[in-house]
C-alpha positions as MATLAB code, in Angstrom:
seq = 'MTNFIQSAIVIGATGLVGKVLIEQLNQREDCEKITAVVRHLDPALSRLNKVQQLLLSDFMVLQSEQVQGYSHAFSCLGTTMAKAGSRAAFYHTDFTLNAHFASLIAETHAHFLLISAMAADPNAYFFYNRVKGELEDYVRELDLRRVSILRPSLLLGTRPEQRPLEQIGQKIYLKFMPLLPNRFRFKPVTADAVAATLIKAAQTQIDNFKIYDNLSILDDK';
ca = [
       3.206  -13.432   17.157;
       5.006  -12.709   13.901;
       4.199  -14.507   10.677;
       6.915  -14.592    8.047;
       5.905  -13.367    4.594;
       7.901  -16.048    2.833;
       6.295  -15.644   -0.584;
       3.602  -13.410   -2.018;
       1.410  -13.187   -5.085;
      -0.109   -9.806   -5.967;
      -2.808   -8.701   -8.405;
      -3.194   -4.998   -9.037;
       0.590   -4.975   -8.910;
       1.055   -1.972  -11.212;
      -1.434    0.276   -9.432;
      -0.767    2.929   -6.813;
      -0.759    0.636   -3.760;
       0.364   -2.515   -5.563;
       3.674   -1.023   -6.681;
       4.448    0.382   -3.247;
       3.527   -2.917   -1.606;
       5.832   -4.892   -3.895;
       8.689   -2.456   -3.299;
       8.243   -2.878    0.462;
       8.011   -6.667    0.196;
      11.136   -6.762   -1.978;
      13.090   -5.078    0.826;
      12.052   -7.646    3.432;
      14.589  -10.334    4.356;
      11.866  -12.872    5.152;
      10.201  -12.537    1.741;
      11.963  -14.795   -0.741;
       9.646  -14.677   -3.759;
       7.095  -12.189   -5.105;
       4.892  -12.846   -8.108;
       3.187   -9.873   -9.722;
       0.234  -10.833  -11.923;
       0.267   -8.278  -14.764;
      -1.301   -7.626  -18.152;
       1.820   -5.888  -19.439;
       5.423   -6.318  -18.327;
       6.440   -3.456  -16.078;
      10.065   -2.212  -16.346;
      10.059   -0.934  -12.751;
       9.047   -4.344  -11.409;
      11.683   -6.007  -13.593;
      14.378   -4.138  -11.675;
      13.358   -5.678   -8.340;
      15.443   -8.768   -7.650;
      12.800  -10.892   -5.895;
       9.965  -10.138   -8.309;
       8.774  -12.306  -11.167;
       5.970  -11.133  -13.423;
       3.202  -13.508  -14.454;
       1.960  -12.120  -17.754;
      -1.754  -12.704  -18.479;
      -3.868  -10.839  -21.001;
      -6.949  -11.641  -18.920;
      -6.834  -12.312  -15.178;
      -9.813  -14.645  -15.537;
      -7.504  -17.235  -17.119;
      -5.446  -17.407  -13.939;
      -5.445  -21.058  -12.870;
      -5.314  -22.729   -9.456;
      -1.881  -24.247  -10.066;
      -0.484  -20.749  -10.670;
      -1.407  -19.542   -7.183;
      -0.131  -22.529   -5.225;
       2.756  -22.374   -2.773;
       2.442  -18.780   -1.525;
       2.191  -17.782    2.117;
       0.285  -14.582    1.291;
      -1.959  -13.331   -1.515;
      -2.608   -9.608   -1.949;
      -5.454   -8.164   -4.014;
      -4.804   -4.498   -4.812;
      -6.883   -4.502   -7.983;
      -9.409   -1.743   -8.584;
     -10.562    0.847  -11.066;
     -12.992    3.757  -11.343;
     -16.246    4.220  -13.211;
     -14.579    6.816  -15.420;
     -11.721    4.538  -16.418;
     -13.896    1.429  -16.757;
     -16.377    3.255  -18.992;
     -19.493    1.436  -17.799;
     -21.014   -0.199  -14.770;
     -20.540   -3.621  -16.328;
     -16.838   -3.027  -16.947;
     -16.337   -1.630  -13.458;
     -18.099   -4.637  -11.926;
     -15.936   -6.996  -13.962;
     -12.723   -5.485  -12.621;
     -13.657   -4.723   -9.041;
     -15.854   -7.725   -8.329;
     -15.428  -10.503  -10.885;
     -11.630  -10.468  -11.213;
     -11.075  -10.072   -7.468;
     -13.625  -12.791   -6.716;
     -11.929  -15.146   -9.165;
      -8.560  -14.550   -7.526;
     -10.006  -15.041   -4.035;
     -11.730  -18.282   -5.046;
      -8.408  -19.658   -6.318;
      -6.641  -18.643   -3.113;
      -9.333  -20.501   -1.142;
      -7.841  -23.693   -2.584;
      -4.496  -22.877   -0.931;
      -3.246  -22.187    2.588;
      -2.391  -18.555    1.864;
      -3.450  -15.561    3.933;
      -5.672  -13.411    1.665;
      -5.449   -9.623    1.948;
      -7.842   -7.320    0.078;
      -8.040   -3.572   -0.429;
     -11.696   -2.565   -0.295;
     -13.163    0.895    0.382;
     -14.160    2.907    3.419;
     -17.895    2.898    2.685;
     -18.134   -0.674    1.371;
     -21.692   -1.920    1.877;
     -23.724   -4.351   -0.281;
     -26.796   -2.189    0.413;
     -25.118    1.146   -0.309;
     -26.813    3.755   -2.476;
     -23.701    4.370   -4.546;
     -22.782    1.645   -7.032;
     -19.051    1.822   -6.236;
     -19.568    1.170   -2.524;
     -22.183   -1.494   -3.243;
     -19.788   -3.487   -5.434;
     -17.080   -3.266   -2.776;
     -19.550   -4.513   -0.184;
     -20.651   -7.399   -2.389;
     -17.021   -8.411   -2.845;
     -16.388   -8.343    0.897;
     -19.425  -10.578    1.467;
     -18.256  -12.975   -1.232;
     -14.776  -13.221    0.276;
     -16.217  -13.722    3.764;
     -18.164  -16.776    2.550;
     -15.135  -18.486    1.008;
     -13.197  -21.106    2.920;
     -10.050  -18.996    3.191;
      -7.494  -19.754    5.889;
      -7.175  -16.111    6.940;
      -8.614  -12.871    5.542;
      -7.624   -9.230    6.021;
      -9.755   -6.465    4.482;
      -8.561   -2.871    4.395;
     -11.043   -0.018    4.040;
      -9.037    3.107    3.185;
     -10.431    6.554    2.500;
      -9.150    8.624   -0.439;
      -5.714    7.376   -1.504;
      -2.915    9.910   -1.837;
      -0.175    9.401   -4.394;
       0.671    9.556   -8.075;
      -1.095    6.939  -10.163;
       0.123    5.658  -13.530;
      -3.213    6.768  -15.002;
      -5.176    9.992  -14.593;
      -8.054    9.996  -12.065;
      -9.420   13.573  -12.181;
     -11.813   13.278   -9.220;
      -9.108   11.821   -7.005;
      -6.704   14.557   -8.090;
      -9.278   17.211   -7.174;
      -9.836   15.489   -3.841;
      -6.120   15.449   -3.146;
      -5.794   19.170   -3.896;
      -8.697   20.009   -1.586;
      -7.266   17.806    1.153;
      -3.781   19.314    0.926;
      -5.296   22.796    1.198;
      -7.311   22.034    4.315;
      -4.978   19.421    5.868;
      -3.757   21.733    8.688;
      -7.355   22.143    9.878;
      -8.104   18.426   10.200;
      -7.555   16.497   13.444;
      -5.002   13.705   13.236;
      -7.632   11.015   13.828;
     -10.325   12.388   11.523;
     -11.828    9.131   10.277;
     -12.310   10.332    6.691;
      -8.744   11.608    6.427;
      -7.041   10.509    3.187;
      -4.202    8.008    3.464;
      -1.048    7.477    1.471;
      -0.285    4.387   -0.565;
       2.691    3.831    1.738;
       0.390    3.682    4.767;
      -1.945    1.206    3.086;
       0.972   -0.999    2.043;
       2.394   -0.820    5.573;
      -0.942   -1.942    7.013;
      -1.116   -4.831    4.557;
       2.320   -5.986    5.681;
       1.493   -5.506    9.371;
      -1.707   -7.532    8.947;
       0.224  -10.235    7.104;
       2.723  -10.437    9.952;
       0.577  -10.100   13.052;
      -3.044  -11.034   12.395;
      -4.270  -13.994   14.427;
      -8.005  -13.729   13.726;
      -9.358  -15.693   10.785;
     -11.185  -12.596    9.537;
     -10.437   -8.956   10.303;
     -11.365   -5.565    8.847;
      -8.923   -2.667    9.137;
     -10.712    0.677    9.026;
      -9.258    3.971    7.867;
      -8.109    4.982   11.342;
      -6.166    1.723   11.641;
      -4.401    2.561    8.392;
      -3.672    6.113    9.544;
      -2.045    4.694   12.673;
       0.406    2.754   10.471;
       1.534    5.719    8.392;
];
């Protein structure tokens, strides 16, 4: 079974995975319209012929009528504790904004696809993983037509902003990459692989709810 990605709305559109996802969607013949929800107009997105940018200073003002009519909704929004500056700010971005978007999509017939984290768990010791787990639980309880959740490991690629810990992780990984088995479940994944898995899930998923672990993403690289 193949589902056509006729139209898509994306938050987190200017991040590492979001930009790659939109570029891949823009190349698809079946995708006629892509809306990128952004805080600032992005010149790179402006050059893509199928992309329109919905400019909002605060994603919490996104309204239900603005998300209607899409076949798929992608949430690629996320930050880090370092960039957010506090637990409250991190929670606002990674939980509150994503939850708001998901709740609006629940009022539509769109397939909702979310990038979470490998160790997402509402009972996790680490705050980051706990927030991701709480978001997954929240999304699971919504009346969404179809849900796909991706749980990638460390993401490889060049971000628009500096993330020192991720950059250190990437350097360590690249040094020891030849020693790791191909199906090592903690193996970092590229933004291209995550975007490819999002598109594959959008096209082929039949289940109402499905989680794609890191090995599933590695298989799509």
